[in-house]
C-alpha positions in Angstrom: 229.2 -70.4 -26.7 228.0 -72.3 -30.6 227.5 -70.1 -32.9 224.2 -71.1 -32.8 223.8 -70.3 -29.2 225.0 -66.7 -30.1 222.8 -66.1 -32.7 219.8 -66.8 -30.6 221.6 -64.4 -28.1 222.2 -62.0 -30.7 218.3 -62.3 -32.0 217.0 -62.0 -28.6 219.5 -59.6 -27.0 218.3 -56.7 -30.5 214.4 -57.7 -29.7 214.6 -56.8 -26.1 216.3 -53.5 -26.4 213.5 -52.4 -28.9 211.2 -53.5 -27.5 212.3 -50.9 -24.2 213.4 -48.9 -26.9 209.4 -48.3 -27.9 208.8 -48.7 -24.7 210.6 -45.4 -23.6 209.2 -43.6 -26.9 206.2 -43.4 -25.5 205.8 -44.6 -21.4 208.9 -41.4 -20.6 209.3 -39.7 -23.9 205.7 -39.5 -24.2 205.1 -40.1 -28.4 201.7 -42.1 -28.5 201.6 -44.6 -30.9 199.8 -44.6 -33.9 198.6 -47.8 -35.7 201.6 -49.2 -38.1 204.0 -48.7 -34.4 201.0 -50.9 -32.4 201.2 -53.2 -35.6 204.3 -53.4 -34.9 204.9 -54.0 -31.7 203.0 -56.9 -31.6 205.4 -58.3 -33.9 208.7 -57.3 -31.8 206.9 -58.0 -27.9 206.4 -61.8 -28.1 209.4 -62.3 -30.2 211.4 -60.8 -27.0 209.5 -63.7 -25.5 210.1 -66.7 -27.4 214.0 -66.0 -28.3 214.4 -65.2 -24.5 212.9 -68.9 -23.9 214.8 -70.4 -27.2 218.2 -68.8 -26.7 218.6 -70.3 -22.7 216.4 -73.3 -23.4 219.2 -74.3 -26.9 216.1 -74.6 -28.1 215.8 -73.7 -32.2 213.1 -75.3 -32.7 211.2 -72.2 -32.7 213.0 -70.0 -35.4 210.1 -71.8 -37.2 207.4 -69.5 -35.2 210.0 -67.0 -35.4 211.6 -66.1 -38.2 207.2 -65.4 -39.6 207.4 -63.4 -36.8 210.8 -61.2 -37.7 209.8 -61.3 -41.3 205.9 -59.8 -41.2 207.7 -56.8 -39.1 209.6 -56.1 -41.2 206.9 -56.1 -43.7 204.7 -53.5 -41.8 207.9 -51.5 -41.0 209.1 -51.6 -44.1 205.4 -50.1 -45.4 205.4 -47.4 -42.5 209.1 -45.9 -43.6 207.8 -45.8 -46.8 204.7 -43.6 -45.7 206.9 -41.9 -43.5 209.2 -40.5 -45.9 207.9 -41.5 -49.7 206.3 -37.6 -51.1 202.3 -39.3 -51.3 202.7 -42.8 -50.2 199.3 -43.1 -48.4 199.8 -46.4 -47.2 196.5 -48.9 -47.3 194.1 -47.3 -45.3 193.6 -43.6 -44.5 194.4 -43.4 -40.9 190.9 -42.7 -38.6 192.3 -40.9 -35.5 194.7 -40.7 -33.3 198.4 -39.6 -34.9 198.6 -40.1 -38.3 201.1 -43.3 -39.5 203.3 -40.8 -41.9 204.4 -38.8 -37.8 207.8 -38.0 -37.4 208.3 -37.8 -34.2 212.5 -37.8 -34.3 214.4 -37.3 -37.2 217.9 -38.1 -36.8 220.3 -37.7 -40.1 217.0 -37.0 -41.4 216.6 -40.6 -42.2 216.0 -42.4 -38.9 212.7 -42.5 -37.2 211.2 -44.7 -35.1 209.8 -47.0 -38.0 213.2 -46.9 -39.5 214.9 -48.2 -35.3 212.5 -51.3 -35.8 213.0 -52.4 -39.5 216.3 -52.4 -38.4 216.1 -54.3 -35.8 213.4 -57.0 -37.7 216.4 -57.6 -39.6 219.1 -57.8 -37.8 216.6 -60.9 -35.5 215.5 -61.6 -39.7 219.1 -62.1 -40.2 220.1 -63.4 -37.1 217.9 -66.4 -37.2 218.9 -67.7 -40.7 222.3 -68.7 -39.4 220.6 -70.6 -37.3 221.4 -74.6 -37.9 218.5 -76.7 -37.2 219.9 -79.2 -34.2 220.1 -82.5 -34.8 218.6 -84.0 -32.0 
């Protein structure tokens, strides 16, 4: 396995774990996603499919589509984490209904929340993709 293939495969495994983790939290544990959680899912779920196809087709050209999505997801996760952990940080808009975005279903070791896990996944995907070199045709 070449370096490109390793980094693409790593990014795909991380996206798969993040997708399965979010489904576990909502479908098995019964945690209702807030609005920012939905935006993070909108960024992550397609990454799993696109990275899977790109990895097994040895197609590094999808990097130009996948990388902006992972960076956008990381920005949303950062905003969500700030809303949870920084007192007085209200985010972009108030929560109109449903679960507030400041709610913490998990809080492992005082800092690991679901948005933190998503931020970690988006960061690992982004870093992996930055190591992928464009293959010459």
